N, C-alpha and C positions, 0 to 999 in steps of 0.2 A: 468690400464695404457694404454692409444691408442696405438695399432698398427700402426706404420706409413710404414713400409718397409716388404715386403714380397720377401724372395730372395729363387730363384730356382737356383741347385745347382746337378750335377751329371756329373761323370769321363767321359770324352770322346764324340761322336757324338752318338747321335740315340737314348738317354735314352727317350727321349720325353718331355727334358726341355720344349723348345720352345712349344709345341703344349700345355702341362698341363698351362705351365704359360699363355698365350696368354688366355688360358679358362677360368681360374681363374681371368683374369682382365676381361673378358667380363661379367662373372657372377656378379662379384661384379659393376660392372659398371648398368648392369640389377637391382640389387638390390636397384641403388641409390645412391652407394657409391662415391666419386668423386675419378677415381684414374688414376694412369700414368703409361704406360708401356715402360719399358728401355731393350731393347735386346742390346744382346752381343757386337756386332756391332756398336752400337748407341753411344759406348763412345769414338769413332773417331771422332764423333762431337759435344761433351758435352764440355762447357767452364770448368768445374771442370776437366775433365781428360785432357786438351790442355796440360800441364805441361809433365806430363807422356807420352803423346803420342810424344811429342819432344823428349824426352828421347831415345824412342823406334826407334825414327828415327834417331838419332843420333848413333844408335846400341850400346844402354847402358839399356836395358830392364830390367837391376839389382838394378837399381838406387831404393832402396826402400823407402828413405825416401820423393823420389818428388812421387812416388805411393803412398805413405799413405797421403801426403799433398792432392793430387788428391781425396784421397778417403772421405778423411775429408771437402772436399769443397763439393764433393757431399751429402755426408751427412747432411750437413748445409743446403744445396737446399732442401733436403727433409724434415728437421725439420722447416723449414719456410713457407714449402706450407702446404695449407691445403688438401692436397691429400696425398692416399695411393699408394706408390710406389711399383709396382711388378715389381720383377728385374730379368731376366733371366741373368743366367754365368758371371754377373759381378762381384758381391761381392759373396766372402770372398777373388777373386784374387789368388786364389792355381792355377791356367792354366798358368797365366803369370808368376807365381813366379817360376813355373816348368820349363817351360819353359827356364828363365832367370839363369835358373839351380844354382838357392836358395839352399843353405842346407837346410835340415829338420829344424836346429836349428834358422836359418834366420825367416825361414816360420812361424813357431811356433810363435819366439817374433813379427814377423809382424801382426800374428792372434791376440794374446794377445792386442797388440794395437788398433786393428782395434775394437774389443770385444767393449772396453771401450769408443770408440768412439761412437757406435753404440746404446749404451745403453738407451739413451734419445728416441730412436727409436722403444723402445720395439719389435725390431725385431723376424719375424719369420722366420727359417729356413726350406725349404721342400727339403731334400735329396733324389734324386733318383739314388738308386743302382741297381747292376745288373751284369750279366757277361757282358763284354766289347766287348769279341769276338762277343756275341748277338748282343750288341749295334752296332758296326761298320757294320756286316753285312747289318744292317738294314737301315743303312745310306747311304752305296753302293748301296742298290737295290734303293734305292730313288733317289740320287744325282749322283750316277754316280759311275766307278772305278777311271775315271781320277781326281774326286773330291779329293777321299781318296790318290792319289800320291802326288797333288798338297799340300793338309793338309801336308802330310807325309815330305815331301821335305820343308815346310815352318816351321814345328816346330822341324823337328829331322834331316836335314840337309839331308834326304834319299828320292829315291822315292819308299824304300821298304814297302810295308801296313804294315808287321810283325815288323817293328819298330816303327810304329804308335802305333799297339795294345801294346808293351813295354812301350810307352811314357804314354798311357792311363792307365794304369796298376798303373805307377810310380804315377801320379795324383790321381789315387783312395785310394791310400795308404797312400799318404799325407793327402789326405780330411777327411780319415775315423780315423787318428790319430788327427785331428783338431776337428772333429762333437762330439771326447768324450770330450772336452774342450768347448764345446759350451754352454755358462752360459743361453742360452735363451729359447724360446720354441723350438722343433724342431719336426717335420713329417717327420719318413723314410719310403720309399717304392720302394719294389723291382719291377721295370718296365719290367725287363726279364722276369719274372714268372707271371706277370700280366699284363691283357691288359690295355690300356690307357685310354678307358671310366672307369673301374672300379676305376682305381689309382683315375682320375677325383671326383669320388663319396665321396671316402675315402676322400679325401684334404676338400672338402667343408664339408663333416659330421665334421672332427677334425678341421676344423675351425669355425664351427658352422655358416656359411654364409647361411645355408637354414632355420636356426631357428634364435635365437637371433644375430643381425647383430650392435648391439649396441656397440661392441668391435671395429667398423671400424667408427664410427660415430663420 
């Protein structure tokens, strides 16, 4: 069955999700595979996610029914396209659900429903794991401490970076629970212990992109 969706996820900032997902997208294009790249912030401008963005603006981010409907619209768009979607930090929506203070039970129920919707896309999840402290230090070095404090204020209602680490750890715990229930192909890499070029080579190898690309055609 053709893969039409490649998901990149890792708890927190600084794990290399954007760098690696963009690289895999570029390599696929170089191999002649029609691809579309969707970054996390792109959901603010996608028609499929407009209903949920409106809920967030109304201070109702916990409306999981509207979020699931938005995801279904996005998945339908992927299915109708002749492209492979490479998605950075959008699905499976763990960050949004944790930020909305959903319970683990709510997150698990949402995840099970989302997995059923994604079946027709035969998705592959590339899960980047590692020490969130290391990841955050990388992100702060790259983006500055003011960025970290703004993010802490946005996600945790606090300008204390330690609260941001706690938040990232909570996302990581929830994500690991869901990873065990992921019914499709997965690639798990520790990007705190391994450099990104090495991880990129491993992803390409396990996707079979450097060899047989028929799975993506």
